[in-house]
N, C-alpha and C positions, 0 to 999 in steps of 0.2 A: 504494500500500500504506499503510495507516494507521500512524502511529508509535506503537508500543506497547512495553511493557517487554520483550517477547520478540521484538522486531523482528529482532535478530541470529540468533535460532534459526530464524525463518521464512526469512531470507535464506540461512542455512547449509543448511537443508533444500533450498531451491531450487538452491543451488550444487552440492550432492551429487548432484543428478539430471542434471547436465551431462555430456556425453560426454567422454572422455579423448582429445580430438583437437585439432588446431590451430584457432585461431579468435580472434575479437576480442570483448571484453566492454565494455559501455557502462554506466557508473554514472550514476544519476540522483538528483536531490534531491527534496524533497517537492513541488516545483512541476513535476516532470517535466523539469527542465532538465538537460542532460548536463554533468556535472562532471568526468568522467574517462573516457578511453578507453585500454584496455590490450590487449595481445595475449599469447598463451601457446601453447606447444606442446601443453599439456594443460589445457584450459579448467577441467575439474573441479578439478584440484589447485590451480591458481592462484587461482581465484575463491573457493573454499572457505576458503583461508588468511586472507582478509580478515575473515571472520566467526567465526573460532575464537578461543578465549580464550588467545591467545599474545601474546608481547611484540611490539609494533609500534613503528616509528619515530614521532616526533611528527607528521610530515607525513602518514604513512599513517593514523595514528589520527584525525587531523583530517579527512581525506577520508572515511574510513569512518563517522565520527560524523554526517556530513551525507547519506550515501547512504541512500535509502529503497527503491530497487529497482535492478535491473540487467536489460539485454537482452544478447543475444549473437548473433554471426554465425559460422557454421562455415566453415572454409576448408580447401582441399585440402592445402596445404603451409604451412610456416612462412614462406616467402618471400611467399606470397599474403597471409598474415595481417599481416606487417610492412608491406606495401604498402597494405593496407586501413586499418590503424591510422593511417598517415600521412595518408591521404586524409580520414578522419573527423576527425582532429585539426585539419587545415587548415579543414575545413568548419564545425566547431562551436566551435573555440577553447575547449575545456573549461578550467575554472579550474585544475585540478590537473595539466594537461599543460604542457610547456614551450612558450613562444612567444617569438620575438624581439620585443624592445621596439621599437615603431614600425616593425614589419616592412614595412609598406606603403611606407615612404618610402626603403627601401634602394635605391641605384642599381645598375644593371646596364650592361654593355656588350653591344650586340646587333649581330650580323652578319646583315643581312637576307638573304632568299632572292632568287633570280632570276639572270639572266645577268650582271648587273653589281651585285653586293651592295655595300651601304654599311655602314660601321661607325659606330654611333651610340650616344648616351647614352639610356637609358630608365629609367623607374621602375616599369614594369609588365612582367611576364613573361607573354606571351600563349601560347596553345596553337597556335602556327603552326610553319612550317618553318624559322624562323630559329634561329640558334645564340646562346646566352646565356652570358655570363661574369659571375660574381658570386654573391651580392650583395657589394658593397663597403660599407665603413662610412663613407665620406666622398665627397662630390661632387668635391672638389678632387683626390682620388686618381684618380677616373675620368677627369676632364678631362686630368690630367697623363699618364695612360696613353694616352689617345686622341691627345693631341698628339704623344707620342713615336712611336707607331705610324704616324700619318699622315705625320709628317716623315720617318721612316726609310724608308717605302715609297712616299712620294709619292702617297698616296691623294687622290682629289678630295674636297674639303670643301664644294664649292659645292652649290646647290640644284637643279642640272640633273639630269634624269632620263635614264638611259641604258638601252638604246641610242637611245631616241627623239630625244634632243638632239644626237647625234653629228653634227658637221659643220654644225650650224645657225647657230652664232655663232662669233665669233673666240675663241680660247683666252684665258683670264683671265691676270692678271698673275702668278699663282702658277706657271703653266706657263712663262711667259717668264723667271721667276727660277729655274727649275729645281726648284721645290718641289712640282710636281704632275706625275704621269706623262702627263697629257694625254689622257685617255680621249676627251674631246670632239673631238680632232683626227682620230680614226679610225685613228691609227697604233698603237693598243694593241688587239689582238684580245681577244675574250672569253676565249679560252684563256689568253693571257698574263695578263690581268687576274685570271683564276681562280687562277693560280699565285701572284700577289701576295697575294690574299686567303688562300690557304693558308698563306703565310708569316705573315700577320697573325694568323691563328688559332693557329699555333705559338707566336708571341710571347706572345699572351694566355694560352696554357697554360703559359708559362715555358720553352718549348723554342726559345730563340733560336738554338742551334747547329744544330738541324734546318733552321731557315729559312736560315741562312747556307750550309749544305751544298747545299740545293736551289738557292739563288741562284747559287752558284759553278758548279754543273752547267749551269744555264741560261745563265750568262754565257759559258762556253766554247762551248756549242752555238750561241749567237747569233753569236759571233765567227767560228766556222767557216763559218757560213752568210752572213758578211759583213753581218749585221744589227747594225751598230756602235752605233746609237742605243740599241737594246734592251740590248746588252751593257754600254754605259756606265751605263744606269739600274741594272742589276744590280750593277755595281761600286760605285756610290755608295751603294746600299742596304746592301751588305755592310759598307762602312766605318761607316755609321751604327749598324748592329746590333752591330758589334764594340765600338764605344764604349759602347753600352748594356750589353753582357755584361761589359766590363771594370769596370763600376761595381758589379757584384753580388758579394756575399761568397761565397767558396767554402767550403762547410761539410761536403761529403761527396764521395765518389768521383764522377768525371765522369759516370758513367751513372746516378746515383742520382735517382729521382723519389719523393719522400716528402712526405706531409702530416703535420704535427705539431699536436696539439691539447692544450690544458691547460684544465681546468675548475676553478673555485674558487667555492664558495658559502658565504655567511655571513649568518645571520639571514634577512632577506627579499631578499637581493641575490645575484646570480650572474652570472658572466661566463665565456665560452669564448673563449680566445685561440688563434689559428691561425697557423701558419707554413708556407710552401710552398717546397719544394726542388725545382728542376727542373734536370736535368743537373748535379747537384752544387752548384748555386748557390742561395742564399736569394733568391727573387724577389719575395716579397710577404708581408705580415703583416696580420692583421685581428683585431679584438676585437669580440665580439658580447655585448651585455647581454641577458640572458634573464630571463623570469619564473622565480622560484625556488620555486614551489609544487609542482614535480615531486616525486614520491614519493621517488626516490633519485637520486644523482648518476649512477649507471650508466644508469638509464632516461633521464635528461635528456640525457646525451651521445649515447646511442644514437638517440634521437628527433631530435636536432639533426643528426647525421651523415646520417640518411636524408633529411632535408629538404635538407641542404647539397648532397649529391651528386645529388639530383634536379634541382637548379638548375645544376649544373656539368657541362660536357661531358667533362671529364677526371677520371678516377678512377685514382690511383696504385696500384701493387700492394702498397705498404706504407703503412699508416696508424699512426703512433706516437702514443700517448696517455699522459697523465701519471698515470693510475691504472688498476688492473685493472677491466674490466667484469665484471658477473656472467656466469657461464658461458653461460647460455641466451641472454642479450642479445648476447654476443660471437659465439657460434655462428650465431645467426640473422642478425646484421648482416653477418658475413663471407659467408654464403651469399647474402644479398640483393645485396650489392655485387659479388660474384663473378659472379652471374647477370647483373647489369646490364652489367658490363665484358666478360664473355665469357671471362675467365680468372681464376685464383685471386687473391683479395685477402686479405692478412694484416693483422690488427689486433693490435698488441701494445704492451706497456709495456716499453721497453728498460731494462735495469738498469745498463748501463755503456756507455761509449763516447761519441762526439760526438752521436749522436742522443738518448741519454739526457740529455745536457746541454741539448739544444734543448727537450726536454720540460720540464725544470726551468725553462728560461727562459720558455716559454709559460705555465707555471703561475704564475710570478712576475708576468708581464704581466697575467694574469687577476686575481691578487691586488691589484695596483696599481689596476686599473680598478674593482674592487669598493670599495677604500678611497676612491677619488675619488667614486664614486657615493654612498657612505654619507655623506661629508662634505657633498655637495650636498643630500642628503635631509635632513640635520640642519638646514641653513640654511633649506630650504623649510618644515620643521616649525616652526621658530622663527617664520617669517613668518606661517604659518597660525594659530599660537597667538596671536600678537600681533594678528592681524586679528580673531580670535574674541573676544579681550578688548576690543578697541577698539569693536566693534559689539555687544558683549554677546550673542553668539550662543550658542544652547543646545548646539550640537554643533560639532565641528571641521569647517571647510569643506573636506572632502576632495574633493568634486566641485563645481567652480565653473563656471557657464555664463555666458558673456558675449555680448551681442548688439550689432550695429551695423548701420545702414542706409547703403547706398551707392547712388548712381545716376549715370548718365551721360546728361544731358539729361532729358527727360520720360519716356523709356523705360528699360527695363533696370534697374528698381529691384530691388535685391537686399538681403536681410537675411542677414548672416553670423552663425553661431553657433559659437563656439569653446569647447572644454572643457579645463579644467585639473584634472588629478587629482593630489592631493598636491603641488600647487604646480608641476607640470610639464605642458606641453602634451600632450594626448592627441589626436593628429591623426586617428586612426582614428574618433574620435567627432565630428569637425567636420561640420557640415551647413550648407547654404545654402538659402534660400527665395526663389524668383522671385516677387515680389509681383504678384498678379493683380487685386486689387480697386482699386488706385490707378491712375487713368488721367489723362492731361493733366498737371496741375501736380504735382510731387513733394510728398508729405506725409509727414514723418517719423513723426508720431504714428499716422496710419492704417496706415502700413507696419509699424510696430512692433506695432500691435494685431493685424494679420493674421499676422505671423510667430509671435508668442507664442501666438495662438489655435491655429495649426496644430501648434506644438510641444507645447502642453498636451494637445491632442487625442491625440497620439501617446503621451504619458505615461500617459494613462488607458486607451488601447485596445491598445497593443502589449504582448505578453506577454514578449517577450525582445528583445535587441538594445540598443544604447546609448540609444535613445529611451525605453526603459522604466526607465532609471536615474533616480532622483529627485535633483535638484540640492540641495545644501546651502545654496547662495546663488546668486542671479541678479544679474548686473551688466549695466546697459544703458548704452550710450555716449550720454550726454545728461544733462539736468538734471531739475528737479522735475517738469516736465510728462511727460517720458518715464517717470519712476518711477510717476506717477499712472496713466498708460495701462497699464503692465505690471501694477500691482496690480489694476486694474479687470478685466483679462483673467484673472488668477490667481483672483480672487474668483468670476468667472463659472464657472470650472471647479472650484471648491471646493478649490483648491490653496493650501496655506499654506506659503510659503517666503519668507525674507528677500529683499527686492529693493532695490537701491541703484543710484544713477546715478553714472557716472564723469565728473566735471566737469573741463573743460579750461580753461587760461588763454588769454590773448590770443595766445600763441605756439603754441597747439594742443597744449600739453603737459599731462599729468595734474596737477591741482591738489588735488582733494578728492573725497570721496564725498558723496552727498546722499540724503536721503529726500524725501518729498513737500514738506516744509517747511523742513528744516534742512540745514546743511552740516557735514561732519565733517572736520576737518583731519587729513591723514595725513602731512604733511611731517615732523612730529617723530618719527614711527616709521619709521626708514629702511627696515627690512625689509618693512614693509607698503607703503610708497611704491613700492619697487622692484618688488614683486609686482604691484600695481595698474597701474603704468606698463607692465610687461611684458604684462599681460593686455589693456590698452587698445590698445597698439601692435599686438598680434597680431590682435585682432578687427578692427581697422581695415585692416590689411594683407590679411586674408583676405576681407573683404567687398568691398574695392576690387578685388581680384583677380577675384572671382567676377562682379562687375558688368562689368568689362572683358571677361571671357570671354563673357558674355552678349551684349555689344555686338558682339563679333566674329562670333558666330553669327548674329545678326540681320542683319549686313552681308552675310554669305555667302548667307543665305536671300534677302535682297532682291535681290542680284545675280542669282541664279538665276531669280527671279520676273520678270526682264526678258525671259525667253525665252517665245516663244509656246507656250501650252498648259501652262506650269509655274506653279502657284500655291503657296501656303504649304505645303500637305500634301505635294505631290510634291517640293518643294525640301527639306523635312525628311527625306523618305525617301531622297533622293539623297545628302544629307550623311551620314545614318546609315550608308548602305551603302558609300559611297566614302571617307568620312573627311574629305577636303579638297577645296577648289575646284580645286586643281592636279590631283588624281586624276580629277576629273570632266572637266576640260578635256582631259586626255591620253587619256581612255578612248575606245575605238572604239564604233561604234554597236551592235555585237554585245554588248559588255560592258554598255552602258547599258541595253539592252533587258532584261537579266536582273534589273535592279532592280525590286522589287515596285511595281506601279502605273505603270511607265513603258512607254508604247506604242512601236511602231515609229516612228510619226510624231514622238512626243516625242524619241526618241533622235536622229533626223535633225535636228530643230530645235536640240537641244542642241549637236550636233556642228557644225552650220552656224554657230551663234552664236559659238562659240569659234574657228572656223577660217576664217570668211569675212572677206575684206578689203573687202567692199562694205558701206558704211555703211547703205545703204537696207534691208539684209536684217535689221537688228536692230530689235527692238521699240522704238518710241518711248515 
């Protein structure tokens, strides 16, 4: 729709024709890019409000000023609309909807599926049968929790696969020290192990008392049946869990399960602080920095809670918040969570009592995190301003792209691209390029030429996504020659962007920036030096990591290619389908045959290769 003086009138006319029923509306800008997704019980009323001559908040007015058109999807119920809204927000990441900062990097705890599940650390939440807990805001927190649970319950932490490896090898030293229940010995049945995993899930939900009660019942049952080793394991686990429970602060009645959330936003900064009460004890706290372009705080918190409880297996019957949600948001969210839980969920702002005090504490936590984030942003802004002045840039370098080449031997040459937005790493925008045109001897210049050629092609051809964003400055890890190559490629694509090299000293530390001919001393500008040092260190770390990963994949493929009938294509398909060499090794012929392109003969050859003790049967 063309942008004209009467654009609002045209959009209002379109909105007035909408039905008064539940649904989702999708705002788009002049390029057709989705900038906002919302839901409403009555589409006509909600959407038409945006284009009426009424007073609007600053953020709402800002969103509406860039909206050129909208689409809509009708839904049968408010619950369906809320679920669809959440799905579309995750898919499109609209500018004016909330999103967790660096959401991709938040860690989870995962309980795998199967007869003998494992409890592991992961950064990705898959659509599988596993149970997930999180997200957590720190890796150290996750490992601390895993360590506590594993020690308390004596869970195996080895790489053995059960039940396949039961009885195959001697128990490890952890079993001999009494730190592992010893699934590998065959003395722990899948039913007994399942009960241990149930205890682990209860602990991760914050219900240590439930786990203790279950373990006590099992201990007495084992003792009555003269299964004294199992009874002793239960006794030791109970003691470990009681120590864990004793360290938790009691803040509510013993049967209370409450989640507490406080939200604070200021300028372009926002944080949601959470506290989790299980069986009356405060078991965990988290703080989530979010984008603050959301239209209202009510909408931001509502969207966050939908996402939060989609990722968590436990929903309490009471959710306490630091401010009142809009009536429609509150009603729809309660209905959605109640439907998900299977019983009534209440969301309220308590006005007095200990839960009210916890809400105030959560709000103060959120305020403190916003204050810290603002201070950090001010330092980053100062560094960017100083960098712009030092290099005489025409614009503030809000988006900085840095490139480095890494290789392990003559193969697996990888170019890493990292992105810093407003002085902070934007890991969702990181990319790597497996270099294809350089063979034999490594060649930094040719590798850089290919990487930038591919990147600039994306810049010209991609209509959306991070590759379509124009960098304000490009930094390459190297000297005058690297800059010359980068400028050559930029000129080829008709792209005008400042390009500088990051020069290192003899100790491989950042020393200066350079052009094709000159060097620019950055040591005197401390804020600039620290920023460039951070960028150079990060792009080096990222590119080396990607090159190492590529080397491991090549090794796996080459190992499979030693099998009769398995070449590069089939090896790649096997790894894609099965994930790891260990999974391929442990798979039956029936499972292997299900992999695309793998014949019955291939499956038998693979199985024989990994399970035969006769050397002559392996391909030379």
